[in-house]
mmCIF file of the N, C-alpha and C atoms, coordinates in Angstrom:
data_MODEL
# 
_entry.id   MODEL 
# 
loop_
_atom_site.group_PDB 
_atom_site.id 
_atom_site.type_symbol 
_atom_site.label_atom_id 
_atom_site.label_alt_id 
_atom_site.label_comp_id 
_atom_site.label_asym_id 
_atom_site.label_entity_id 
_atom_site.label_seq_id 
_atom_site.pdbx_PDB_ins_code 
_atom_site.Cartn_x 
_atom_site.Cartn_y 
_atom_site.Cartn_z 
_atom_site.occupancy 
_atom_site.B_iso_or_equiv 
_atom_site.pdbx_formal_charge 
_atom_site.auth_seq_id 
_atom_site.auth_comp_id 
_atom_site.auth_asym_id 
_atom_site.auth_atom_id 
_atom_site.pdbx_PDB_model_num 
ATOM 1   N N  . UNK A 1 1  ? 4.108  -37.128 -6.580  1.00 0.00 ? 1  UNK A N  1 
ATOM 2   C CA . UNK A 1 1  ? 3.947  -38.088 -5.499  1.00 0.00 ? 1  UNK A CA 1 
ATOM 3   C C  . UNK A 1 1  ? 5.159  -39.009 -5.471  1.00 0.00 ? 1  UNK A C  1 
ATOM 4   N N  . UNK A 1 2  ? 5.352  -39.574 -4.293  1.00 0.00 ? 2  UNK A N  1 
ATOM 5   C CA . UNK A 1 2  ? 6.476  -40.470 -4.113  1.00 0.00 ? 2  UNK A CA 1 
ATOM 6   C C  . UNK A 1 2  ? 6.038  -41.634 -3.234  1.00 0.00 ? 2  UNK A C  1 
ATOM 7   N N  . UNK A 1 3  ? 6.589  -42.814 -3.518  1.00 0.00 ? 3  UNK A N  1 
ATOM 8   C CA . UNK A 1 3  ? 6.364  -43.979 -2.670  1.00 0.00 ? 3  UNK A CA 1 
ATOM 9   C C  . UNK A 1 3  ? 7.621  -44.165 -1.833  1.00 0.00 ? 3  UNK A C  1 
ATOM 10  N N  . UNK A 1 4  ? 7.448  -44.156 -0.522  1.00 0.00 ? 4  UNK A N  1 
ATOM 11  C CA . UNK A 1 4  ? 8.538  -44.367 0.433   1.00 0.00 ? 4  UNK A CA 1 
ATOM 12  C C  . UNK A 1 4  ? 8.441  -45.810 0.899   1.00 0.00 ? 4  UNK A C  1 
ATOM 13  N N  . UNK A 1 5  ? 9.488  -46.593 0.642   1.00 0.00 ? 5  UNK A N  1 
ATOM 14  C CA . UNK A 1 5  ? 9.487  -48.011 1.008   1.00 0.00 ? 5  UNK A CA 1 
ATOM 15  C C  . UNK A 1 5  ? 10.425 -48.216 2.194   1.00 0.00 ? 5  UNK A C  1 
ATOM 16  N N  . UNK A 1 6  ? 9.869  -48.809 3.254   1.00 0.00 ? 6  UNK A N  1 
ATOM 17  C CA . UNK A 1 6  ? 10.648 -49.094 4.458   1.00 0.00 ? 6  UNK A CA 1 
ATOM 18  C C  . UNK A 1 6  ? 10.713 -50.606 4.632   1.00 0.00 ? 6  UNK A C  1 
ATOM 19  N N  . UNK A 1 7  ? 11.888 -51.165 4.467   1.00 0.00 ? 7  UNK A N  1 
ATOM 20  C CA . UNK A 1 7  ? 12.019 -52.610 4.575   1.00 0.00 ? 7  UNK A CA 1 
ATOM 21  C C  . UNK A 1 7  ? 11.332 -53.313 3.420   1.00 0.00 ? 7  UNK A C  1 
ATOM 22  N N  . UNK A 1 8  ? 10.824 -54.520 3.695   1.00 0.00 ? 8  UNK A N  1 
ATOM 23  C CA . UNK A 1 8  ? 10.233 -55.348 2.647   1.00 0.00 ? 8  UNK A CA 1 
ATOM 24  C C  . UNK A 1 8  ? 8.757  -55.098 2.420   1.00 0.00 ? 8  UNK A C  1 
ATOM 25  N N  . UNK A 1 9  ? 8.031  -54.705 3.484   1.00 0.00 ? 9  UNK A N  1 
ATOM 26  C CA . UNK A 1 9  ? 6.583  -54.727 3.354   1.00 0.00 ? 9  UNK A CA 1 
ATOM 27  C C  . UNK A 1 9  ? 5.862  -53.451 3.766   1.00 0.00 ? 9  UNK A C  1 
ATOM 28  N N  . UNK A 1 10 ? 6.562  -52.364 3.966   1.00 0.00 ? 10 UNK A N  1 
ATOM 29  C CA . UNK A 1 10 ? 5.912  -51.110 4.346   1.00 0.00 ? 10 UNK A CA 1 
ATOM 30  C C  . UNK A 1 10 ? 6.164  -50.060 3.272   1.00 0.00 ? 10 UNK A C  1 
ATOM 31  N N  . UNK A 1 11 ? 5.104  -49.671 2.574   1.00 0.00 ? 11 UNK A N  1 
ATOM 32  C CA . UNK A 1 11 ? 5.198  -48.672 1.519   1.00 0.00 ? 11 UNK A CA 1 
ATOM 33  C C  . UNK A 1 11 ? 4.149  -47.594 1.765   1.00 0.00 ? 11 UNK A C  1 
ATOM 34  N N  . UNK A 1 12 ? 4.557  -46.341 1.587   1.00 0.00 ? 12 UNK A N  1 
ATOM 35  C CA . UNK A 1 12 ? 3.668  -45.221 1.840   1.00 0.00 ? 12 UNK A CA 1 
ATOM 36  C C  . UNK A 1 12 ? 3.740  -44.243 0.679   1.00 0.00 ? 12 UNK A C  1 
ATOM 37  N N  . UNK A 1 13 ? 2.580  -43.803 0.177   1.00 0.00 ? 13 UNK A N  1 
ATOM 38  C CA . UNK A 1 13 ? 2.526  -42.811 -0.884  1.00 0.00 ? 13 UNK A CA 1 
ATOM 39  C C  . UNK A 1 13 ? 2.282  -41.450 -0.248  1.00 0.00 ? 13 UNK A C  1 
ATOM 40  N N  . UNK A 1 14 ? 3.148  -40.489 -0.557  1.00 0.00 ? 14 UNK A N  1 
ATOM 41  C CA . UNK A 1 14 ? 3.016  -39.150 0.000   1.00 0.00 ? 14 UNK A CA 1 
ATOM 42  C C  . UNK A 1 14 ? 3.747  -38.158 -0.885  1.00 0.00 ? 14 UNK A C  1 
ATOM 43  N N  . UNK A 1 15 ? 3.638  -36.896 -0.532  1.00 0.00 ? 15 UNK A N  1 
ATOM 44  C CA . UNK A 1 15 ? 4.292  -35.869 -1.345  1.00 0.00 ? 15 UNK A CA 1 
ATOM 45  C C  . UNK A 1 15 ? 5.809  -36.051 -1.290  1.00 0.00 ? 15 UNK A C  1 
ATOM 46  N N  . UNK A 1 16 ? 6.478  -35.536 -2.291  1.00 0.00 ? 16 UNK A N  1 
ATOM 47  C CA . UNK A 1 16 ? 7.941  -35.632 -2.348  1.00 0.00 ? 16 UNK A CA 1 
ATOM 48  C C  . UNK A 1 16 ? 8.552  -34.975 -1.112  1.00 0.00 ? 16 UNK A C  1 
ATOM 49  N N  . UNK A 1 17 ? 8.061  -33.799 -0.752  1.00 0.00 ? 17 UNK A N  1 
ATOM 50  C CA . UNK A 1 17 ? 8.592  -33.080 0.406   1.00 0.00 ? 17 UNK A CA 1 
ATOM 51  C C  . UNK A 1 17 ? 8.446  -33.912 1.682   1.00 0.00 ? 17 UNK A C  1 
ATOM 52  N N  . UNK A 1 18 ? 7.271  -34.484 1.903   1.00 0.00 ? 18 UNK A N  1 
ATOM 53  C CA . UNK A 1 18 ? 7.043  -35.289 3.104   1.00 0.00 ? 18 UNK A CA 1 
ATOM 54  C C  . UNK A 1 18 ? 7.890  -36.561 3.101   1.00 0.00 ? 18 UNK A C  1 
ATOM 55  N N  . UNK A 1 19 ? 8.034  -37.209 1.949   1.00 0.00 ? 19 UNK A N  1 
ATOM 56  C CA . UNK A 1 19 ? 8.848  -38.424 1.856   1.00 0.00 ? 19 UNK A CA 1 
ATOM 57  C C  . UNK A 1 19 ? 10.299 -38.125 2.202   1.00 0.00 ? 19 UNK A C  1 
ATOM 58  N N  . UNK A 1 20 ? 10.826 -37.027 1.681   1.00 0.00 ? 20 UNK A N  1 
ATOM 59  C CA . UNK A 1 20 ? 12.218 -36.653 1.976   1.00 0.00 ? 20 UNK A CA 1 
ATOM 60  C C  . UNK A 1 20 ? 12.373 -36.330 3.462   1.00 0.00 ? 20 UNK A C  1 
ATOM 61  N N  . UNK A 1 21 ? 11.407 -35.616 4.028   1.00 0.00 ? 21 UNK A N  1 
ATOM 62  C CA . UNK A 1 21 ? 11.455 -35.276 5.450   1.00 0.00 ? 21 UNK A CA 1 
ATOM 63  C C  . UNK A 1 21 ? 11.468 -36.531 6.313   1.00 0.00 ? 21 UNK A C  1 
ATOM 64  N N  . UNK A 1 22 ? 10.581 -37.475 6.020   1.00 0.00 ? 22 UNK A N  1 
ATOM 65  C CA . UNK A 1 22 ? 10.527 -38.717 6.795   1.00 0.00 ? 22 UNK A CA 1 
ATOM 66  C C  . UNK A 1 22 ? 11.817 -39.512 6.638   1.00 0.00 ? 22 UNK A C  1 
ATOM 67  N N  . UNK A 1 23 ? 12.340 -39.616 5.422   1.00 0.00 ? 23 UNK A N  1 
ATOM 68  C CA . UNK A 1 23 ? 13.586 -40.352 5.194   1.00 0.00 ? 23 UNK A CA 1 
ATOM 69  C C  . UNK A 1 23 ? 14.739 -39.718 5.967   1.00 0.00 ? 23 UNK A C  1 
ATOM 70  N N  . UNK A 1 24 ? 14.799 -38.401 6.004   1.00 0.00 ? 24 UNK A N  1 
ATOM 71  C CA . UNK A 1 24 ? 15.844 -37.714 6.763   1.00 0.00 ? 24 UNK A CA 1 
ATOM 72  C C  . UNK A 1 24 ? 15.721 -38.006 8.253   1.00 0.00 ? 24 UNK A C  1 
ATOM 73  N N  . UNK A 1 25 ? 14.514 -37.960 8.771   1.00 0.00 ? 25 UNK A N  1 
ATOM 74  C CA . UNK A 1 25 ? 14.303 -38.237 10.197  1.00 0.00 ? 25 UNK A CA 1 
ATOM 75  C C  . UNK A 1 25 ? 14.679 -39.685 10.514  1.00 0.00 ? 25 UNK A C  1 
ATOM 76  N N  . UNK A 1 26 ? 14.218 -40.631 9.698   1.00 0.00 ? 26 UNK A N  1 
ATOM 77  C CA . UNK A 1 26 ? 14.512 -42.034 9.956   1.00 0.00 ? 26 UNK A CA 1 
ATOM 78  C C  . UNK A 1 26 ? 16.007 -42.344 9.841   1.00 0.00 ? 26 UNK A C  1 
ATOM 79  N N  . UNK A 1 27 ? 16.717 -41.627 8.994   1.00 0.00 ? 27 UNK A N  1 
ATOM 80  C CA . UNK A 1 27 ? 18.152 -41.880 8.850   1.00 0.00 ? 27 UNK A CA 1 
ATOM 81  C C  . UNK A 1 27 ? 18.920 -41.506 10.122  1.00 0.00 ? 27 UNK A C  1 
ATOM 82  N N  . UNK A 1 28 ? 18.309 -40.688 10.980  1.00 0.00 ? 28 UNK A N  1 
ATOM 83  C CA . UNK A 1 28 ? 18.944 -40.303 12.244  1.00 0.00 ? 28 UNK A CA 1 
ATOM 84  C C  . UNK A 1 28 ? 18.438 -41.131 13.419  1.00 0.00 ? 28 UNK A C  1 
ATOM 85  N N  . UNK A 1 29 ? 17.531 -42.057 13.168  1.00 0.00 ? 29 UNK A N  1 
ATOM 86  C CA . UNK A 1 29 ? 16.896 -42.795 14.253  1.00 0.00 ? 29 UNK A CA 1 
ATOM 87  C C  . UNK A 1 29 ? 17.628 -44.104 14.560  1.00 0.00 ? 29 UNK A C  1 
ATOM 88  N N  . UNK A 1 30 ? 17.219 -44.719 15.650  1.00 0.00 ? 30 UNK A N  1 
ATOM 89  C CA . UNK A 1 30 ? 17.703 -46.039 16.033  1.00 0.00 ? 30 UNK A CA 1 
ATOM 90  C C  . UNK A 1 30 ? 16.511 -46.987 16.141  1.00 0.00 ? 30 UNK A C  1 
ATOM 91  N N  . UNK A 1 31 ? 16.722 -48.231 15.778  1.00 0.00 ? 31 UNK A N  1 
ATOM 92  C CA . UNK A 1 31 ? 15.703 -49.257 15.980  1.00 0.00 ? 31 UNK A CA 1 
ATOM 93  C C  . UNK A 1 31 ? 15.622 -49.550 17.471  1.00 0.00 ? 31 UNK A C  1 
ATOM 94  N N  . UNK A 1 32 ? 14.440 -49.912 17.942  1.00 0.00 ? 32 UNK A N  1 
ATOM 95  C CA . UNK A 1 32 ? 14.219 -50.196 19.362  1.00 0.00 ? 32 UNK A CA 1 
ATOM 96  C C  . UNK A 1 32 ? 13.569 -51.560 19.491  1.00 0.00 ? 32 UNK A C  1 
ATOM 97  N N  . UNK A 1 33 ? 14.144 -52.420 20.302  1.00 0.00 ? 33 UNK A N  1 
ATOM 98  C CA . UNK A 1 33 ? 13.576 -53.751 20.524  1.00 0.00 ? 33 UNK A CA 1 
ATOM 99  C C  . UNK A 1 33 ? 13.533 -54.040 22.018  1.00 0.00 ? 33 UNK A C  1 
ATOM 100 N N  . UNK A 1 34 ? 12.438 -54.665 22.428  1.00 0.00 ? 34 UNK A N  1 
ATOM 101 C CA . UNK A 1 34 ? 12.338 -55.210 23.773  1.00 0.00 ? 34 UNK A CA 1 
ATOM 102 C C  . UNK A 1 34 ? 12.403 -56.725 23.619  1.00 0.00 ? 34 UNK A C  1 
ATOM 103 N N  . UNK A 1 35 ? 13.313 -57.347 24.337  1.00 0.00 ? 35 UNK A N  1 
ATOM 104 C CA . UNK A 1 35 ? 13.523 -58.781 24.200  1.00 0.00 ? 35 UNK A CA 1 
ATOM 105 C C  . UNK A 1 35 ? 13.251 -59.446 25.545  1.00 0.00 ? 35 UNK A C  1 
ATOM 106 N N  . UNK A 1 36 ? 12.305 -60.376 25.561  1.00 0.00 ? 36 UNK A N  1 
ATOM 107 C CA . UNK A 1 36 ? 11.946 -61.073 26.785  1.00 0.00 ? 36 UNK A CA 1 
ATOM 108 C C  . UNK A 1 36 ? 12.512 -62.484 26.740  1.00 0.00 ? 36 UNK A C  1 
ATOM 109 N N  . UNK A 1 37 ? 13.300 -62.832 27.771  1.00 0.00 ? 37 UNK A N  1 
ATOM 110 C CA . UNK A 1 37 ? 13.884 -64.159 27.821  1.00 0.00 ? 37 UNK A CA 1 
ATOM 111 C C  . UNK A 1 37 ? 14.098 -64.548 29.276  1.00 0.00 ? 37 UNK A C  1 
ATOM 112 N N  . UNK A 1 38 ? 13.617 -65.714 29.617  1.00 0.00 ? 38 UNK A N  1 
ATOM 113 C CA . UNK A 1 38 ? 13.827 -66.293 30.952  1.00 0.00 ? 38 UNK A CA 1 
ATOM 114 C C  . UNK A 1 38 ? 13.430 -65.332 32.074  1.00 0.00 ? 38 UNK A C  1 
ATOM 115 N N  . UNK A 1 39 ? 12.250 -64.731 31.950  1.00 0.00 ? 39 UNK A N  1 
ATOM 116 C CA . UNK A 1 39 ? 11.728 -63.883 33.012  1.00 0.00 ? 39 UNK A CA 1 
ATOM 117 C C  . UNK A 1 39 ? 12.350 -62.501 33.104  1.00 0.00 ? 39 UNK A C  1 
ATOM 118 N N  . UNK A 1 40 ? 13.142 -62.133 32.127  1.00 0.00 ? 40 UNK A N  1 
ATOM 119 C CA . UNK A 1 40 ? 13.793 -60.828 32.177  1.00 0.00 ? 40 UNK A CA 1 
ATOM 120 C C  . UNK A 1 40 ? 13.625 -60.119 30.825  1.00 0.00 ? 40 UNK A C  1 
ATOM 121 N N  . UNK A 1 41 ? 13.378 -58.831 30.878  1.00 0.00 ? 41 UNK A N  1 
ATOM 122 C CA . UNK A 1 41 ? 13.260 -58.041 29.665  1.00 0.00 ? 41 UNK A CA 1 
ATOM 123 C C  . UNK A 1 41 ? 14.514 -57.207 29.497  1.00 0.00 ? 41 UNK A C  1 
ATOM 124 N N  . UNK A 1 42 ? 15.096 -57.286 28.310  1.00 0.00 ? 42 UNK A N  1 
ATOM 125 C CA . UNK A 1 42 ? 16.233 -56.422 27.983  1.00 0.00 ? 42 UNK A CA 1 
ATOM 126 C C  . UNK A 1 42 ? 15.804 -55.475 26.868  1.00 0.00 ? 42 UNK A C  1 
ATOM 127 N N  . UNK A 1 43 ? 16.445 -54.344 26.813  1.00 0.00 ? 43 UNK A N  1 
ATOM 128 C CA . UNK A 1 43 ? 16.125 -53.323 25.822  1.00 0.00 ? 43 UNK A CA 1 
ATOM 129 C C  . UNK A 1 43 ? 17.340 -53.096 24.942  1.00 0.00 ? 43 UNK A C  1 
ATOM 130 N N  . UNK A 1 44 ? 17.095 -52.927 23.652  1.00 0.00 ? 44 UNK A N  1 
ATOM 131 C CA . UNK A 1 44 ? 18.178 -52.796 22.681  1.00 0.00 ? 44 UNK A CA 1 
ATOM 132 C C  . UNK A 1 44 ? 17.880 -51.637 21.730  1.00 0.00 ? 44 UNK A C  1 
ATOM 133 N N  . UNK A 1 45 ? 18.869 -50.779 21.525  1.00 0.00 ? 45 UNK A N  1 
ATOM 134 C CA . UNK A 1 45 ? 18.778 -49.690 20.547  1.00 0.00 ? 45 UNK A CA 1 
ATOM 135 C C  . UNK A 1 45 ? 19.997 -49.794 19.638  1.00 0.00 ? 45 UNK A C  1 
ATOM 136 N N  . UNK A 1 46 ? 19.760 -49.737 18.327  1.00 0.00 ? 46 UNK A N  1 
ATOM 137 C CA . UNK A 1 46 ? 20.854 -49.880 17.371  1.00 0.00 ? 46 UNK A CA 1 
ATOM 138 C C  . UNK A 1 46 ? 20.484 -49.162 16.076  1.00 0.00 ? 46 UNK A C  1 
ATOM 139 N N  . UNK A 1 47 ? 21.478 -48.798 15.285  1.00 0.00 ? 47 UNK A N  1 
ATOM 140 C CA . UNK A 1 47 ? 21.186 -48.079 14.042  1.00 0.00 ? 47 UNK A CA 1 
ATOM 141 C C  . UNK A 1 47 ? 20.220 -48.868 13.152  1.00 0.00 ? 47 UNK A C  1 
ATOM 142 N N  . UNK A 1 48 ? 19.370 -48.144 12.482  1.00 0.00 ? 48 UNK A N  1 
ATOM 143 C CA . UNK A 1 48 ? 18.393 -48.763 11.590  1.00 0.00 ? 48 UNK A CA 1 
ATOM 144 C C  . UNK A 1 48 ? 19.129 -49.421 10.431  1.00 0.00 ? 48 UNK A C  1 
ATOM 145 N N  . UNK A 1 49 ? 18.844 -50.702 10.217  1.00 0.00 ? 49 UNK A N  1 
ATOM 146 C CA . UNK A 1 49 ? 19.493 -51.405 9.105   1.00 0.00 ? 49 UNK A CA 1 
ATOM 147 C C  . UNK A 1 49 ? 18.519 -51.721 7.973   1.00 0.00 ? 49 UNK A C  1 
ATOM 148 N N  . UNK A 1 50 ? 17.268 -51.289 8.128   1.00 0.00 ? 50 UNK A N  1 
ATOM 149 C CA . UNK A 1 50 ? 16.305 -51.475 7.041   1.00 0.00 ? 50 UNK A CA 1 
ATOM 150 C C  . UNK A 1 50 ? 16.621 -50.517 5.906   1.00 0.00 ? 50 UNK A C  1 
ATOM 151 N N  . UNK A 1 51 ? 16.482 -51.014 4.720   1.00 0.00 ? 51 UNK A N  1 
ATOM 152 C CA . UNK A 1 51 ? 16.723 -50.193 3.548   1.00 0.00 ? 51 UNK A CA 1 
ATOM 153 C C  . UNK A 1 51 ? 15.536 -49.266 3.309   1.00 0.00 ? 51 UNK A C  1 
ATOM 154 N N  . UNK A 1 52 ? 15.824 -47.996 3.113   1.00 0.00 ? 52 UNK A N  1 
ATOM 155 C CA . UNK A 1 52 ? 14.782 -47.014 2.807   1.00 0.00 ? 52 UNK A CA 1 
ATOM 156 C C  . UNK A 1 52 ? 14.970 -46.609 1.353   1.00 0.00 ? 52 UNK A C  1 
ATOM 157 N N  . UNK A 1 53 ? 13.934 -46.800 0.535   1.00 0.00 ? 53 UNK A N  1 
ATOM 158 C CA . UNK A 1 53 ? 14.015 -46.400 -0.865  1.00 0.00 ? 53 UNK A CA 1 
ATOM 159 C C  . UNK A 1 53 ? 12.830 -45.496 -1.195  1.00 0.00 ? 53 UNK A C  1 
ATOM 160 N N  . UNK A 1 54 ? 13.016 -44.678 -2.216  1.00 0.00 ? 54 UNK A N  1 
ATOM 161 C CA . UNK A 1 54 ? 11.962 -43.786 -2.665  1.00 0.00 ? 54 UNK A CA 1 
ATOM 162 C C  . UNK A 1 54 ? 11.813 -43.925 -4.170  1.00 0.00 ? 54 UNK A C  1 
ATOM 163 N N  . UNK A 1 55 ? 10.570 -43.873 -4.629  1.00 0.00 ? 55 UNK A N  1 
ATOM 164 C CA . UNK A 1 55 ? 10.281 -44.009 -6.055  1.00 0.00 ? 55 UNK A CA 1 
ATOM 165 C C  . UNK A 1 55 ? 9.241  -42.958 -6.444  1.00 0.00 ? 55 UNK A C  1 
ATOM 166 N N  . UNK A 1 56 ? 9.566  -42.176 -7.446  1.00 0.00 ? 56 UNK A N  1 
ATOM 167 C CA . UNK A 1 56 ? 8.596  -41.193 -7.944  1.00 0.00 ? 56 UNK A CA 1 
ATOM 168 C C  . UNK A 1 56 ? 7.492  -41.905 -8.700  1.00 0.00 ? 56 UNK A C  1 
ATOM 169 N N  . UNK A 1 57 ? 6.250  -41.461 -8.494  1.00 0.00 ? 57 UNK A N  1 
ATOM 170 C CA . UNK A 1 57 ? 5.125  -41.999 -9.241  1.00 0.00 ? 57 UNK A CA 1 
ATOM 171 C C  . UNK A 1 57 ? 4.326  -40.822 -9.807  1.00 0.00 ? 57 UNK A C  1 
ATOM 172 N N  . UNK A 1 58 ? 3.646  -41.079 -10.899 1.00 0.00 ? 58 UNK A N  1 
ATOM 173 C CA . UNK A 1 58 ? 2.862  -40.010 -11.528 1.00 0.00 ? 58 UNK A CA 1 
ATOM 174 C C  . UNK A 1 58 ? 1.561  -39.792 -10.754 1.00 0.00 ? 58 UNK A C  1 
ATOM 175 N N  . UNK A 1 59 ? 1.006  -38.592 -10.854 1.00 0.00 ? 59 UNK A N  1 
ATOM 176 C CA . UNK A 1 59 ? -0.286 -38.348 -10.222 1.00 0.00 ? 59 UNK A CA 1 
ATOM 177 C C  . UNK A 1 59 ? -1.376 -39.283 -10.760 1.00 0.00 ? 59 UNK A C  1 
ATOM 178 N N  . UNK A 1 60 ? -1.298 -39.621 -12.046 1.00 0.00 ? 60 UNK A N  1 
ATOM 179 C CA . UNK A 1 60 ? -2.281 -40.524 -12.639 1.00 0.00 ? 60 UNK A CA 1 
ATOM 180 C C  . UNK A 1 60 ? -2.211 -41.914 -12.004 1.00 0.00 ? 60 UNK A C  1 
ATOM 181 N N  . UNK A 1 61 ? -0.988 -42.424 -11.814 1.00 0.00 ? 61 UNK A N  1 
ATOM 182 C CA . UNK A 1 61 ? -0.825 -43.739 -11.191 1.00 0.00 ? 61 UNK A CA 1 
ATOM 183 C C  . UNK A 1 61 ? -1.341 -43.714 -9.756  1.00 0.00 ? 61 UNK A C  1 
ATOM 184 N N  . UNK A 1 62 ? -1.041 -42.651 -9.032  1.00 0.00 ? 62 UNK A N  1 
ATOM 185 C CA . UNK A 1 62 ? -1.520 -42.529 -7.664  1.00 0.00 ? 62 UNK A CA 1 
ATOM 186 C C  . UNK A 1 62 ? -3.050 -42.504 -7.622  1.00 0.00 ? 62 UNK A C  1 
ATOM 187 N N  . UNK A 1 63 ? -3.674 -41.745 -8.497  1.00 0.00 ? 63 UNK A N  1 
ATOM 188 C CA . UNK A 1 63 ? -5.131 -41.670 -8.520  1.00 0.00 ? 63 UNK A CA 1 
ATOM 189 C C  . UNK A 1 63 ? -5.770 -43.011 -8.885  1.00 0.00 ? 63 UNK A C  1 
ATOM 190 N N  . UNK A 1 64 ? -5.170 -43.749 -9.824  1.00 0.00 ? 64 UNK A N  1 
ATOM 191 C CA . UNK A 1 64 ? -5.688 -45.079 -10.164 1.00 0.00 ? 64 UNK A CA 1 
ATOM 192 C C  . UNK A 1 64 ? -5.578 -46.015 -8.963  1.00 0.00 ? 64 UNK A C  1 
ATOM 193 N N  . UNK A 1 65 ? -4.452 -45.933 -8.244  1.00 0.00 ? 65 UNK A N  1 
ATOM 194 C CA . UNK A 1 65 ? -4.263 -46.794 -7.072  1.00 0.00 ? 65 UNK A CA 1 
ATOM 195 C C  . UNK A 1 65 ? -5.266 -46.445 -5.978  1.00 0.00 ? 65 UNK A C  1 
ATOM 196 N N  . UNK A 1 66 ? -5.566 -45.143 -5.813  1.00 0.00 ? 66 UNK A N  1 
ATOM 197 C CA . UNK A 1 66 ? -6.573 -44.737 -4.821  1.00 0.00 ? 66 UNK A CA 1 
ATOM 198 C C  . UNK A 1 66 ? -7.936 -45.298 -5.179  1.00 0.00 ? 66 UNK A C  1 
ATOM 199 N N  . UNK A 1 67 ? -8.269 -45.280 -6.467  1.00 0.00 ? 67 UNK A N  1 
ATOM 200 C CA . UNK A 1 67 ? -9.553 -45.833 -6.909  1.00 0.00 ? 67 UNK A CA 1 
ATOM 201 C C  . UNK A 1 67 ? -9.637 -47.338 -6.642  1.00 0.00 ? 67 UNK A C  1 
ATOM 202 N N  . UNK A 1 68 ? -8.520 -48.034 -6.816  1.00 0.00 ? 68 UNK A N  1 
ATOM 203 C CA . UNK A 1 68 ? -8.509 -49.484 -6.575  1.00 0.00 ? 68 UNK A CA 1 
ATOM 204 C C  . UNK A 1 68 ? -8.676 -49.796 -5.096  1.00 0.00 ? 68 UNK A C  1 
ATOM 205 N N  . UNK A 1 69 ? -8.193 -48.914 -4.217  1.00 0.00 ? 69 UNK A N  1 
ATOM 206 C CA . UNK A 1 69 ? -8.361 -49.117 -2.779  1.00 0.00 ? 69 UNK A CA 1 
ATOM 207 C C  . UNK A 1 69 ? -7.505 -50.254 -2.234  1.00 0.00 ? 69 UNK A C  1 
ATOM 208 N N  . UNK A 1 70 ? -7.869 -50.662 -1.037  1.00 0.00 ? 70 UNK A N  1 
ATOM 209 C CA . UNK A 1 70 ? -7.120 -51.724 -0.349  1.00 0.00 ? 70 UNK A CA 1 
ATOM 210 C C  . UNK A 1 70 ? -7.416 -53.067 -0.996  1.00 0.00 ? 70 UNK A C  1 
ATOM 211 N N  . UNK A 1 71 ? -6.367 -53.881 -1.271  1.00 0.00 ? 71 UNK A N  1 
ATOM 212 C CA . UNK A 1 71 ? -6.605 -55.178 -1.890  1.00 0.00 ? 71 UNK A CA 1 
ATOM 213 C C  . UNK A 1 71 ? -7.312 -56.138 -0.921  1.00 0.00 ? 71 UNK A C  1 
ATOM 214 N N  . UNK A 1 72 ? -8.120 -57.012 -1.493  1.00 0.00 ? 72 UNK A N  1 
ATOM 215 C CA . UNK A 1 72 ? -8.832 -58.003 -0.685  1.00 0.00 ? 72 UNK A CA 1 
ATOM 216 C C  . UNK A 1 72 ? -7.912 -59.173 -0.376  1.00 0.00 ? 72 UNK A C  1 
ATOM 217 N N  . UNK A 1 73 ? -8.017 -59.680 0.860   1.00 0.00 ? 73 UNK A N  1 
ATOM 218 C CA . UNK A 1 73 ? -7.276 -60.889 1.225   1.00 0.00 ? 73 UNK A CA 1 
ATOM 219 C C  . UNK A 1 73 ? -8.136 -62.091 0.888   1.00 0.00 ? 73 UNK A C  1 
ATOM 220 N N  . UNK A 1 74 ? -7.515 -63.102 0.294   1.00 0.00 ? 74 UNK A N  1 
ATOM 221 C CA . UNK A 1 74 ? -8.264 -64.309 -0.093  1.00 0.00 ? 74 UNK A CA 1 
ATOM 222 C C  . UNK A 1 74 ? -7.879 -65.469 0.769   1.00 0.00 ? 74 UNK A C  1 
# 
C-alpha cells in the first residue's frame, strides 16, 4: 500500500500501482481556478504547484488505520 499526499491536507491510501498512475496523470495536469471580481468571472489554468509525495506503508499499518476509521471532530 501507498499513501499519496496532495498538498498539505489531502492524503489517500491506495495500491502502489494506482498511486503511481494518479501521480503520473496529475503531473501532466493544470490547476483550474474561477475568479470572480467586480461582476466578472475570469478563468485561469496553470501548472500544478502542489507538492505530490508518496510514502510506502505496510499492510498491517493500513489495516490498523482502517479499523480506527474516520477521526472524530471535537
